[in-house]
C-alpha positions as a Python dict, from the first residue, in 0.01 Angstrom:
ca = {
    (1, 'M'): (0, 0, 0),
    (2, 'N'): (134, 343, -90),
    (3, 'I'): (163, 545, 231),
    (4, 'S'): (178, 916, 155),
    (5, 'I'): (153, 1051, 509),
    (6, 'S'): (461, 1243, 623),
    (7, 'V'): (672, 1062, 880),
    (8, 'A'): (788, 1395, 1018),
    (9, 'N'): (425, 1494, 1066),
    (10, 'I'): (348, 1166, 1242),
    (11, 'I'): (632, 1216, 1489),
    (12, 'A'): (544, 1583, 1543),
    (13, 'E'): (186, 1490, 1631),
    (14, 'L'): (280, 1214, 1875),
    (15, 'P'): (256, 1272, 2250),
    (16, 'R'): (595, 1289, 2419),
    (17, 'R'): (526, 1010, 2668),
    (18, 'L'): (285, 719, 2699),
    (19, 'H'): (65, 860, 2974),
    (20, 'E'): (-1, 1175, 2772),
    (21, 'V'): (-217, 961, 2543),
    (22, 'V'): (-462, 916, 2831),
    (23, 'D'): (-439, 1283, 2928),
    (24, 'K'): (-533, 1382, 2573),
    (25, 'Q'): (-823, 1139, 2542),
    (26, 'S'): (-948, 1240, 2886),
    (27, 'S'): (-987, 1596, 2761),
    (28, 'I'): (-1160, 1483, 2440),
    (29, 'A'): (-1395, 1212, 2568),
    (30, 'P'): (-1369, 1186, 2948),
    (31, 'K'): (-1668, 951, 2987),
    (32, 'Q'): (-1567, 713, 2710),
    (33, 'P'): (-1479, 366, 2848),
    (34, 'A'): (-1104, 324, 2813),
    (35, 'I'): (-1029, -11, 2976),
    (36, 'V'): (-1252, -302, 3074),
    (37, 'D'): (-1135, -622, 3237),
    (38, 'H'): (-1297, -907, 3431),
    (39, 'A'): (-1361, -689, 3736),
    (40, 'A'): (-1324, -321, 3647),
    (41, 'S'): (-1429, -62, 3391),
    (42, 'L'): (-1261, 277, 3372),
    (43, 'T'): (-1339, 578, 3156),
    (44, 'F'): (-1053, 787, 3021),
    (45, 'E'): (-1116, 1039, 3297),
    (46, 'E'): (-1106, 769, 3564),
    (47, 'L'): (-799, 609, 3408),
    (48, 'R'): (-614, 941, 3413),
    (49, 'E'): (-700, 1000, 3779),
    (50, 'A'): (-600, 644, 3870),
    (51, 'T'): (-260, 677, 3701),
    (52, 'I'): (-191, 1009, 3875),
    (53, 'H'): (-270, 852, 4214),
    (54, 'A'): (-66, 540, 4135),
    (55, 'A'): (233, 751, 4029),
    (56, 'S'): (214, 937, 4358),
    (57, 'R'): (208, 611, 4554),
    (58, 'L'): (498, 463, 4359),
    (59, 'G'): (695, 777, 4428),
    (60, 'E'): (618, 743, 4798),
    (61, 'L'): (739, 384, 4781),
    (62, 'G'): (1071, 508, 4646),
    (63, 'A'): (1046, 484, 4266),
    (64, 'R'): (1233, 764, 4088),
    (65, 'A'): (1289, 889, 3735),
    (66, 'G'): (1529, 654, 3559),
    (67, 'D'): (1456, 362, 3793),
    (68, 'R'): (1356, 25, 3653),
    (69, 'V'): (1023, -97, 3791),
    (70, 'M'): (914, -457, 3732),
    (71, 'V'): (545, -526, 3672),
    (72, 'V'): (461, -897, 3701),
    (73, 'S'): (107, -933, 3573),
    (74, 'E'): (-147, -1086, 3340),
    (75, 'N'): (-366, -855, 3131),
    (76, 'C'): (-578, -638, 3360),
    (77, 'A'): (-671, -277, 3434),
    (78, 'A'): (-436, -269, 3734),
    (79, 'A'): (-138, -349, 3512),
    (80, 'A'): (-233, -77, 3265),
    (81, 'I'): (-261, 175, 3548),
    (82, 'V'): (81, 104, 3697),
    (83, 'L'): (246, 100, 3354),
    (84, 'L'): (108, 446, 3279),
    (85, 'A'): (200, 560, 3630),
    (86, 'I'): (558, 451, 3569),
    (87, 'S'): (555, 668, 3257),
    (88, 'R'): (447, 967, 3467),
    (89, 'L'): (753, 913, 3685),
    (90, 'D'): (990, 892, 3386),
    (91, 'A'): (1087, 548, 3516),
    (92, 'W'): (1132, 238, 3300),
    (93, 'A'): (867, -34, 3312),
    (94, 'I'): (982, -396, 3291),
    (95, 'I'): (677, -598, 3192),
    (96, 'V'): (711, -960, 3303),
    (97, 'N'): (491, -1257, 3224),
    (98, 'P'): (396, -1411, 3562),
    (99, 'R'): (404, -1756, 3406),
    (100, 'L'): (781, -1737, 3390),
    (101, 'S'): (959, -1957, 3642),
    (102, 'R'): (1121, -1810, 3952),
    (103, 'R'): (1460, -1865, 3789),
    (104, 'E'): (1357, -1664, 3483),
    (105, 'V'): (1208, -1380, 3686),
    (106, 'E'): (1522, -1367, 3898),
    (107, 'Q'): (1738, -1344, 3586),
    (108, 'I'): (1541, -1040, 3471),
    (109, 'R'): (1546, -878, 3815),
    (110, 'E'): (1919, -925, 3852),
    (111, 'H'): (2010, -805, 3503),
    (112, 'S'): (1780, -502, 3507),
    (113, 'G'): (1872, -383, 3855),
    (114, 'A'): (1505, -320, 3927),
    (115, 'R'): (1443, -86, 4219),
    (116, 'L'): (1083, -191, 4277),
    (117, 'K'): (873, -495, 4188),
    (118, 'L'): (494, -486, 4151),
    (119, 'F'): (255, -782, 4132),
    (120, 'T'): (-117, -806, 4049),
    (121, 'S'): (-179, -1083, 4298),
    (122, 'D'): (-558, -1097, 4271),
    (123, 'V'): (-551, -1146, 3893),
    (124, 'S'): (-285, -1412, 3858),
    (125, 'P'): (-205, -1694, 4101),
    (126, 'E'): (142, -1711, 3947),
    (127, 'A'): (195, -1341, 4018),
    (128, 'A'): (80, -1402, 4375),
    (129, 'T'): (336, -1681, 4410),
    (130, 'H'): (615, -1455, 4286),
    (131, 'A'): (492, -1179, 4521),
    (132, 'A'): (514, -1415, 4818),
    (133, 'F'): (872, -1506, 4727),
    (134, 'Y'): (969, -1138, 4734),
    (135, 'S'): (764, -1071, 5052),
    (136, 'A'): (557, -812, 4867),
    (137, 'R'): (290, -614, 5053),
    (138, 'S'): (0, -392, 4953),
    (139, 'A'): (103, -91, 4746),
    (140, 'D'): (-202, 95, 4885),
    (141, 'I'): (-324, 203, 4543),
    (142, 'D'): (-687, 310, 4576),
    (143, 'G'): (-935, 72, 4417),
    (144, 'F'): (-676, -195, 4347),
    (145, 'P'): (-587, -376, 4670),
    (146, 'G'): (-439, -667, 4475),
    (147, 'I'): (-141, -462, 4361),
    (148, 'L'): (149, -566, 4583),
    (149, 'A'): (494, -406, 4605),
    (150, 'S'): (829, -542, 4713),
    (151, 'E'): (1079, -366, 4932),
    (152, 'I'): (1293, -106, 4757),
    (153, 'N'): (1627, -222, 4620),
    (154, 'S'): (1840, 53, 4772),
    (155, 'A'): (2141, -50, 4563),
    (156, 'A'): (1964, 26, 4235),
    (157, 'A'): (2096, 336, 4060),
    (158, 'P'): (1867, 536, 3829),
    (159, 'E'): (1952, 581, 3462),
    (160, 'P'): (1985, 939, 3330),
    (161, 'V'): (1664, 1106, 3214),
    (162, 'E'): (1674, 1219, 2851),
    (163, 'K'): (1621, 1588, 2783),
    (164, 'E'): (1399, 1492, 2490),
    (165, 'R'): (1130, 1312, 2684),
    (166, 'D'): (1010, 1102, 2389),
    (167, 'K'): (1364, 958, 2363),
    (168, 'Q'): (1344, 835, 2723),
    (169, 'V'): (1320, 457, 2762),
    (170, 'A'): (959, 365, 2839),
    (171, 'I'): (976, -13, 2871),
    (172, 'L'): (1224, -298, 2887),
    (173, 'I'): (1102, -614, 2717),
    (174, 'Y'): (1318, -916, 2796),
    (175, 'T'): (1371, -1177, 2531),
    (176, 'S'): (1616, -1466, 2551),
    (177, 'G'): (1890, -1449, 2292),
    (178, 'T'): (2025, -1731, 2081),
    (179, 'T'): (2280, -1785, 2358),
    (180, 'G'): (1997, -1842, 2607),
    (181, 'T'): (2087, -1526, 2798),
    (182, 'P'): (1802, -1274, 2851),
    (183, 'K'): (1834, -950, 2657),
    (184, 'G'): (1663, -632, 2772),
    (185, 'V'): (1523, -453, 2467),
    (186, 'M'): (1509, -78, 2538),
    (187, 'L'): (1206, 79, 2371),
    (188, 'T'): (1153, 453, 2396),
    (189, 'H'): (828, 642, 2424),
    (190, 'Q'): (871, 748, 2061),
    (191, 'N'): (938, 389, 1948),
    (192, 'L'): (615, 266, 2103),
    (193, 'L'): (392, 559, 2012),
    (194, 'F'): (517, 558, 1653),
    (195, 'S'): (457, 185, 1620),
    (196, 'A'): (103, 210, 1756),
    (197, 'R'): (28, 512, 1537),
    (198, 'T'): (147, 345, 1217),
    (199, 'N'): (-45, 21, 1278),
    (200, 'A'): (-257, -66, 976),
    (201, 'L'): (-577, -37, 1181),
    (202, 'Y'): (-505, 300, 1341),
    (203, 'E'): (-704, 482, 1073),
    (204, 'S'): (-1010, 295, 1200),
    (205, 'Q'): (-989, 506, 1516),
    (206, 'G'): (-1305, 600, 1697),
    (207, 'S'): (-1487, 560, 2024),
    (208, 'G'): (-1708, 290, 1875),
    (209, 'H'): (-1430, 35, 1853),
    (210, 'Q'): (-1372, -244, 2101),
    (211, 'L'): (-1025, -401, 2095),
    (212, 'Y'): (-1038, -744, 2254),
    (213, 'I'): (-685, -814, 2378),
    (214, 'V'): (-577, -1167, 2465),
    (215, 'L'): (-212, -1133, 2367),
    (216, 'P'): (-21, -1073, 2692),
    (217, 'I'): (79, -711, 2745),
    (218, 'S'): (409, -855, 2869),
    (219, 'H'): (453, -940, 2499),
    (220, 'I'): (527, -643, 2272),
    (221, 'A'): (231, -719, 2044),
    (222, 'G'): (-18, -718, 2331),
    (223, 'F'): (128, -399, 2475),
    (224, 'T'): (108, -227, 2136),
    (225, 'F'): (-256, -328, 2097),
    (226, 'L'): (-332, -170, 2435),
    (227, 'L'): (-147, 149, 2346),
    (228, 'M'): (-311, 168, 2003),
    (229, 'S'): (-655, 131, 2161),
    (230, 'L'): (-586, 421, 2396),
    (231, 'M'): (-453, 635, 2110),
    (232, 'M'): (-761, 557, 1900),
    (233, 'G'): (-995, 659, 2179),
    (234, 'A'): (-1139, 308, 2168),
    (235, 'T'): (-1217, 63, 2448),
    (236, 'A'): (-954, -196, 2537),
    (237, 'R'): (-1107, -517, 2670),
    (238, 'L'): (-830, -701, 2853),
    (239, 'A'): (-860, -1078, 2884),
    (240, 'R'): (-643, -1235, 3153),
    (241, 'R'): (-578, -1539, 2941),
    (242, 'F'): (-690, -1672, 2607),
    (243, 'E'): (-999, -1889, 2636),
    (244, 'P'): (-1156, -1991, 2302),
    (245, 'A'): (-1507, -2011, 2449),
    (246, 'R'): (-1483, -1664, 2602),
    (247, 'L'): (-1344, -1514, 2281),
    (248, 'A'): (-1620, -1672, 2071),
    (249, 'E'): (-1876, -1532, 2316),
    (250, 'A'): (-1716, -1186, 2302),
    (251, 'I'): (-1730, -1181, 1923),
    (252, 'A'): (-2093, -1294, 1912),
    (253, 'S'): (-2207, -1049, 2181),
    (254, 'G'): (-2048, -739, 2030),
    (255, 'E'): (-1751, -702, 2264),
    (256, 'A'): (-1493, -719, 1987),
    (257, 'S'): (-1471, -508, 1674),
    (258, 'I'): (-1093, -554, 1640),
    (259, 'F'): (-901, -865, 1739),
    (260, 'G'): (-543, -976, 1693),
    (261, 'G'): (-375, -1304, 1769),
    (262, 'V'): (-108, -1549, 1662),
    (263, 'P'): (-192, -1836, 1426),
    (264, 'A'): (-227, -2075, 1720),
    (265, 'T'): (-494, -1846, 1867),
    (266, 'Y'): (-706, -1879, 1555),
    (267, 'Q'): (-640, -2252, 1533),
    (268, 'R'): (-780, -2305, 1882),
    (269, 'L'): (-1072, -2071, 1816),
    (270, 'L'): (-1171, -2266, 1505),
    (271, 'E'): (-1139, -2596, 1691),
    (272, 'Y'): (-1378, -2462, 1954),
    (273, 'E'): (-1625, -2328, 1697),
    (274, 'D'): (-1617, -2661, 1513),
    (275, 'A'): (-1669, -2855, 1835),
    (276, 'V'): (-1977, -2659, 1942),
    (277, 'G'): (-2110, -2613, 1591),
    (278, 'T'): (-2153, -2237, 1613),
    (279, 'K'): (-2083, -1956, 1375),
    (280, 'R'): (-2101, -1581, 1396),
    (281, 'R'): (-2459, -1509, 1305),
    (282, 'P'): (-2540, -1226, 1057),
    (283, 'G'): (-2649, -918, 1248),
    (284, 'R'): (-2474, -1036, 1564),
    (285, 'G'): (-2145, -887, 1670),
    (286, 'I'): (-1950, -588, 1547),
    (287, 'L'): (-1634, -765, 1435),
    (288, 'K'): (-1467, -564, 1158),
    (289, 'H'): (-1096, -642, 1161),
    (290, 'L'): (-883, -949, 1233),
    (291, 'M'): (-503, -935, 1251),
    (292, 'V'): (-247, -1212, 1283),
    (293, 'A'): (126, -1202, 1352),
    (294, 'G'): (393, -1376, 1554),
    (295, 'A'): (442, -1689, 1342),
    (296, 'P'): (410, -1807, 981),
    (297, 'L'): (48, -1810, 863),
    (298, 'D'): (-77, -2124, 693),
    (299, 'L'): (-304, -2041, 397),
    (300, 'T'): (-549, -2317, 490),
    (301, 'L'): (-592, -2165, 834),
    (302, 'K'): (-627, -1818, 682),
    (303, 'G'): (-900, -1943, 449),
    (304, 'R'): (-1092, -2114, 729),
    (305, 'V'): (-1084, -1804, 950),
    (306, 'E'): (-1203, -1581, 667),
    (307, 'A'): (-1482, -1822, 580),
    (308, 'M'): (-1595, -1836, 942),
    (309, 'Y'): (-1602, -1461, 1007),
    (310, 'E'): (-1650, -1331, 653),
    (311, 'I'): (-1377, -1067, 681),
    (312, 'P'): (-1009, -1068, 575),
    (313, 'L'): (-743, -1196, 813),
    (314, 'L'): (-469, -932, 786),
    (315, 'N'): (-120, -1079, 809),
    (316, 'C'): (144, -864, 981),
    (317, 'Y'): (511, -889, 1067),
    (318, 'G'): (707, -744, 1354),
    (319, 'I'): (981, -808, 1603),
    (320, 'T'): (1034, -695, 1961),
    (321, 'E'): (1336, -484, 1869),
    (322, 'C'): (1118, -289, 1624),
    (323, 'S'): (843, -206, 1873),
    (324, 'P'): (722, -438, 1694),
    (325, 'T'): (553, -309, 1377),
    (326, 'I'): (743, -352, 1049),
    (327, 'S'): (489, -444, 783),
    (328, 'S'): (122, -521, 741),
    (329, 'V'): (-152, -610, 499),
    (330, 'Y'): (-401, -323, 501),
    (331, 'P'): (-781, -353, 532),
    (332, 'K'): (-843, -180, 198),
    (333, 'E'): (-600, -410, 18),
    (334, 'P'): (-651, -765, 155),
    (335, 'R'): (-433, -1043, 17),
    (336, 'S'): (-492, -1410, -55),
    (337, 'D'): (-126, -1512, -36),
    (338, 'Q'): (122, -1536, 251),
    (339, 'T'): (269, -1188, 225),
    (340, 'V'): (307, -993, 547),
    (341, 'G'): (222, -680, 351),
    (342, 'S'): (407, -359, 284),
    (343, 'F'): (635, -167, 517),
    (344, 'V'): (441, 71, 739),
    (345, 'A'): (491, 446, 705),
    (346, 'G'): (840, 555, 803),
    (347, 'V'): (992, 207, 810),
    (348, 'E'): (1249, 117, 546),
    (349, 'G'): (1335, -239, 457),
    (350, 'R'): (1601, -405, 248),
    (351, 'I'): (1712, -760, 178),
    (352, 'V'): (2084, -829, 223),
    (353, 'K'): (2256, -1133, 74),
    (354, 'L'): (2527, -1337, 244),
    (355, 'D'): (2799, -1140, 67),
    (356, 'G'): (2665, -815, 213),
    (357, 'S'): (2518, -683, -111),
    (358, 'V'): (2159, -563, -135),
    (359, 'A'): (1934, -816, -306),
    (360, 'T'): (1725, -736, -609),
    (361, 'A'): (1347, -784, -621),
    (362, 'G'): (1251, -1143, -548),
    (363, 'E'): (1590, -1252, -415),
    (364, 'V'): (1602, -1407, -68),
    (365, 'G'): (1833, -1271, 199),
    (366, 'E'): (1834, -1136, 552),
    (367, 'L'): (1583, -861, 623),
    (368, 'H'): (1725, -535, 758),
    (369, 'V'): (1495, -254, 870),
    (370, 'R'): (1539, 109, 970),
    (371, 'G'): (1305, 369, 1113),
    (372, 'P'): (1167, 540, 1424),
    (373, 'N'): (1046, 199, 1544),
    (374, 'V'): (1396, 53, 1593),
    (375, 'M'): (1498, 3, 1955),
    (376, 'L'): (1744, 221, 2141),
    (377, 'G'): (1950, -92, 2203),
    (378, 'Y'): (1999, -387, 2438),
    (379, 'Y'): (2029, -282, 2800),
    (380, 'R'): (2380, -310, 2941),
    (381, 'A'): (2498, -484, 2623),
    (382, 'P'): (2670, -231, 2393),
    (383, 'D'): (2859, -494, 2195),
    (384, 'L'): (2541, -691, 2130),
    (385, 'T'): (2366, -371, 2024),
    (386, 'A'): (2648, -282, 1785),
    (387, 'S'): (2626, -626, 1623),
    (388, 'A'): (2250, -590, 1573),
    (389, 'V'): (2221, -227, 1459),
    (390, 'D'): (2479, -80, 1222),
    (391, 'R'): (2604, 277, 1219),
    (392, 'E'): (2341, 378, 965),
    (393, 'G'): (2061, 256, 1189),
    (394, 'W'): (1979, -67, 1005),
    (395, 'F'): (1860, -344, 1236),
    (396, 'K'): (1943, -700, 1132),
    (397, 'T'): (1631, -904, 1199),
    (398, 'G'): (1790, -1246, 1153),
    (399, 'D'): (1488, -1341, 940),
    (400, 'L'): (1508, -1438, 576),
    (401, 'G'): (1276, -1269, 332),
    (402, 'R'): (1218, -1130, -14),
    (403, 'I'): (1044, -822, -149),
    (404, 'E'): (823, -834, -457),
    (405, 'N'): (599, -553, -581),
    (406, 'A'): (655, -362, -255),
    (407, 'C'): (529, -660, -51),
    (408, 'L'): (741, -846, 202),
    (409, 'Y'): (748, -1224, 221),
    (410, 'I'): (918, -1404, 510),
    (411, 'A'): (1104, -1709, 383),
    (412, 'G'): (1219, -1849, 714),
    (413, 'R'): (1444, -1769, 1006),
    (414, 'A'): (1816, -1736, 984),
    (415, 'K'): (1837, -1807, 1353),
    (416, 'E'): (1721, -2120, 1530),
    (417, 'M'): (1442, -1946, 1714),
    (418, 'I'): (1114, -2134, 1750),
    (419, 'I'): (789, -1936, 1760),
    (420, 'R'): (537, -2118, 1976),
    (421, 'S'): (193, -1961, 2017),
    (422, 'G'): (347, -1626, 1931),
    (423, 'F'): (623, -1651, 2192),
    (424, 'N'): (989, -1674, 2102),
    (425, 'V'): (1163, -1989, 2223),
    (426, 'Y'): (1540, -2010, 2186),
    (427, 'P'): (1680, -2365, 2180),
    (428, 'A'): (1998, -2266, 2363),
    (429, 'E'): (1804, -2169, 2675),
    (430, 'V'): (1600, -2491, 2681),
    (431, 'E'): (1913, -2697, 2612),
    (432, 'A'): (2097, -2526, 2897),
    (433, 'V'): (1824, -2629, 3141),
    (434, 'L'): (1814, -2988, 3011),
    (435, 'N'): (2192, -3014, 3020),
    (436, 'S'): (2196, -2909, 3385),
    (437, 'H'): (2038, -3244, 3476),
    (438, 'P'): (2317, -3476, 3598),
    (439, 'A'): (2204, -3762, 3376),
    (440, 'V'): (2203, -3561, 3053),
    (441, 'V'): (2517, -3575, 2838),
    (442, 'Q'): (2390, -3332, 2577),
    (443, 'S'): (2066, -3217, 2420),
    (444, 'A'): (1935, -3056, 2106),
    (445, 'V'): (1610, -2863, 2069),
    (446, 'V'): (1437, -2808, 1735),
    (447, 'G'): (1101, -2685, 1614),
    (448, 'K'): (831, -2895, 1454),
    (449, 'S'): (563, -2734, 1240),
    (450, 'V'): (204, -2824, 1327),
    (451, 'P'): (-118, -2663, 1199),
    (452, 'G'): (-115, -2298, 1305),
    (453, 'N'): (180, -2332, 1538),
    (454, 'E'): (529, -2464, 1603),
    (455, 'E'): (614, -2716, 1874),
    (456, 'V'): (931, -2749, 2080),
    (457, 'I'): (1093, -3092, 2051),
    (458, 'A'): (1396, -3195, 2257),
    (459, 'F'): (1639, -3478, 2186),
    (460, 'V'): (1855, -3591, 2478),
    (461, 'Q'): (2153, -3818, 2517),
    (462, 'L'): (2181, -3966, 2867),
    (463, 'Q'): (2471, -4107, 3063),
    (464, 'A'): (2542, -4473, 2995),
    (465, 'N'): (2327, -4704, 3210),
    (466, 'S'): (2125, -4408, 3336),
    (467, 'E'): (1790, -4501, 3486),
    (468, 'T'): (1653, -4149, 3435),
    (469, 'S'): (1326, -4153, 3244),
    (470, 'V'): (1168, -3898, 3013),
    (471, 'D'): (910, -3835, 3286),
    (472, 'D'): (1195, -3755, 3525),
    (473, 'L'): (1324, -3492, 3282),
    (474, 'V'): (976, -3346, 3235),
    (475, 'G'): (944, -3306, 3611),
    (476, 'Y'): (1293, -3158, 3637),
    (477, 'I'): (1244, -2878, 3383),
    (478, 'K'): (888, -2787, 3485),
    (479, 'P'): (985, -2538, 3759),
    (480, 'L'): (1276, -2404, 3556),
    (481, 'L'): (1100, -2307, 3232),
    (482, 'T'): (773, -2132, 3162),
    (483, 'S'): (510, -2346, 2991),
    (484, 'Y'): (561, -2231, 2632),
    (485, 'K'): (935, -2305, 2652),
    (486, 'R'): (891, -2661, 2780),
    (487, 'P'): (929, -2927, 2510),
    (488, 'S'): (604, -3089, 2405),
    (489, 'Q'): (808, -3404, 2348),
    (490, 'I'): (1142, -3526, 2482),
    (491, 'I'): (1305, -3801, 2277),
    (492, 'R'): (1590, -4012, 2413),
    (493, 'L'): (1851, -4081, 2148),
    (494, 'E'): (2200, -4228, 2187),
    (495, 'P'): (2411, -4093, 2042),
    (496, 'L'): (2291, -3766, 1895),
    (497, 'P'): (2402, -3729, 1531),
    (498, 'A'): (2709, -3511, 1507),
    (499, 'T'): (2984, -3396, 1274),
    (500, 'S'): (3342, -3507, 1312),
    (501, 'T'): (3403, -3201, 1527),
    (502, 'G'): (3118, -3293, 1761),
    (503, 'K'): (2865, -3038, 1639),
    (504, 'I'): (2515, -3180, 1669),
    (505, 'L'): (2340, -3213, 1333),
    (506, 'K'): (2011, -3049, 1413),
    (507, 'S'): (1905, -3068, 1049),
    (508, 'K'): (1896, -3448, 1076),
    (509, 'L'): (1694, -3431, 1396),
    (510, 'A'): (1445, -3190, 1242),
    (511, 'A'): (1416, -3409, 933),
    (512, 'S'): (1338, -3712, 1148),
    (513, 'L'): (1025, -3534, 1271),
    (514, 'L'): (877, -3472, 927),
    (515, 'D'): (700, -3808, 908),
    (516, 'T'): (584, -3814, 1271),
}
């Protein structure tokens, strides 16, 4: 799609910080519902007042500008309030999925140097468990008694506050690297606001829209959907977790005019609809737009979704380091193929071949992107940042793609990353946990494509005469890895195929799964 809007104008019109979105909408439509969850409903006016109060309380607890503040939460109004309150303080929000293991949460806490940790204990039992570990107590935020706060980390030093407030880091999103070590992606206020503003559906703005959000706001896609909803002046309906029955009900009852998910989300939704024999009835519901991202989209799944809901399924592409929006199919120009659309306004893309030269149209190579959406860098990792973003601002995605007729096609991943239900799983991290078991000699983790998703499969080589079973390994890794990182199958194999130098031949292992 040819985007003629001026990038300079987009940036000039953006608020400087995230919370200013709510301030603006509060002055335009104060009584418009802004956020609805399982227990609360807040207008823009109420949301603004709640974030001001929460910011005051966090300040009293010791949070300062430049501090890192962890928010361990499922999707809920309380999480949105504290995230916006952190913006008011010019602090950095670290959004953490409560379903991470204690080990994983501790890794993030230690690396980030968080000064304060917050937990929505009444929304998520996992968050409550983490809160208990850190001896968290009530944060005394009016109307939200379930928000708990840890003791202040007095050793934490604040980062400098940028003079240009939109260049200040707004959030840290942690993603495990190919080495298995967590990386803190620094996204500025401008990164996030620009990405939300240039989303393909932003032009559908209006108070009549209901964005039903099941993607976790601890995931960059879910957070962007929330921010886009606020910028549009729409109503964000936050679902704690994805439940196919609840989503189907929301669509049928008019609670969702815009919905976005990963392919696995739609796969499970269709399975539910098929099982109960229902279909969106004409005249029921207000569903207008469906978006999908986070993993390769199977055309059969795309066709089934479009037949069920009688609207296009818009394929998009993004990455955490790009806030995440890179490209999208637009509502006015739906596609029947697997393209992830054209680059959004202000984002440049190029395909680079192995020899470093820029590919011509149709040639496959690594996708590099540049624009106001590209991250500030990896926190406390300047060398890693320099290897990912060159001096001209081009970010190396690690994904293979091609560009034809201004449309981007993703051909695969240059890295070994597995995308499971929209979440990134890096084999090195899973292998490190498996290899820590005393009976494991070595392991190899690969992805297996299944309809609408990708599964994590682990191959393990055990010590000779070991009596350790696969069930023993399953029990061992359960508390060490969050659910989406745990292998759906562990296969014992002695020995693992390897080259003469001892490098495991993962290609052979992946090939062995094709007929299973």
